[in-house]
N, C-alpha and C positions, 0 to 999 in steps of 0.2 A: 410574413414569409409563408405562413400556412395557407393563406388565401391564394398566393401566387402558385403554390404547388397544386392546389385544387383546380385552379384555372388552367394550368398547363395540362393536367390530367384530362380535363374535360375536352380541351382542344385535340389532344391525341386520340381520345375515344371517338370524337366527331370525325376526324380525318380517317380513322380506320373504318368507320361505318360508310363513309363516302367511297372509300376504296373498294369495299366489298359490293356495294350497290352498283358502282360503275363497271365492275369487272365480273358480273354474275355469270356471263357466258363462259369466259376462259376458266374461271374458278370452279365451275360446275363440271368441267370435263373429268372423266374418270382416268385415274392413273393406276398402274400396276407397279409395285415396287419389287425389285429383284435383288437377291443377295447371292452372289456367285463367289464362293471360296474355293481354294485349291483342294483337291481330293474329296470334295463334298458336292453332291449334285446341286444345281442351282435351285434356289427357293423363290417362290413367287407369292405375292400377297393377293388378296381379293381386290377387285377394282374399287378404288376409293376416290371420292371427289377431291379435287385439289384444295378447296377451302378447308376440308376436314384436316388435311395434312398441315396446312398453315396454322390452324387453331391448335392442333396437338403439339406442333413445334413450339408455338408461343407458350402453351401451358407447361410443357417440360422445361423450357427456359426459365419461366417464372418460379417453378418448384425448385430447380437447381439454385437459382439466385437466392431464394428464401432459405434453403438449407445452408448455403454458405454464410449468409448473414446470421442465422441462428448459431452456427458453429463458431463464428467469430465472436458473437455476443457471449456465448458460454465460455469460450477461451479467455476473453478479457475479464469476465466475472471471476473466473477461477484465479487468474493472476492477481486481480484486485484483492480477493480474499487472502491470498498467500502473502501479499505485501502488507496488508493490514495486520495479519497475525505476526509478521516479522517486526513491524513497527511497535505493536503492543508488547512483544517480548523485549525489545530494546528499551522501551519506556520502563518496564518493570525492572530491568537490570540497572538502568540509570537511577531509579528511585532507591534501589538497594544500595548502590554505591554512594549516593548522596547521603543516605541515612548513616552508612558506615563512616563517611567523612565527617558528618556532623558529630557523631559520637566521639571520634578521635579528637576533633577540635574541642569538644566539651571537656574531655579528659585533660588535654593540654592546658586549657584555660583554668581548670580546677587545680592542676598541679602548680601552675604559675601563681595563682591566688594563694594557695597554701604556702608556697615558698616565700612569697612576699610577706605573708602574715608571720611566719616563723622568723624571718629576717627582722621584722619590726619588733617582735617580742623579745628577741635575744638582746641582752644588754650590750652596750657598746664596749669594745675592748678597753680594759683599764690600763693606764700607763703607770708603770712603776715609778714611784717618786721616792726620793730619800726621806726617811723619817727623822725628824729632829729629836734631840735628846729630851726636850721638854714634853713632846708627845709620848715618848716612851715611858716617862715617869708617870704620866696620867693613865696610861692604859693598864687595865688589870692584868695581873700575871696569871696565865692559865695553870701554871704548876701549883699555885697556892690554893686554888679552889678545890 
């Protein structure tokens, strides 16, 4: 693609040179530019060759185009930096929220593990059963001791 651009630029430059060489007579004629505004006396330029006006117009167009391209590049670079800053702030916020959620999950799992351990350590509920008279006679009497 780069070679095609260079080739097209060379062709345009060659055609411009041919145009200037073939039209040296008409392009060498002098022209006087006039500016006539209301309430101001008309202003006249010095006699200038026509090719000079064409070259100046081309140079001004190139400078304006370059300035617009630079402005667009700077504008896009500023927007890119703004969006990158916004993305990084959102990533920091997401990391903080993820860390907070991990801590809450760890607390819940710690609470559930401790609850399961305490449930496992507690003895099973005893069922009251009637005591037979033979067992009562074998049991030591707490009042006698």
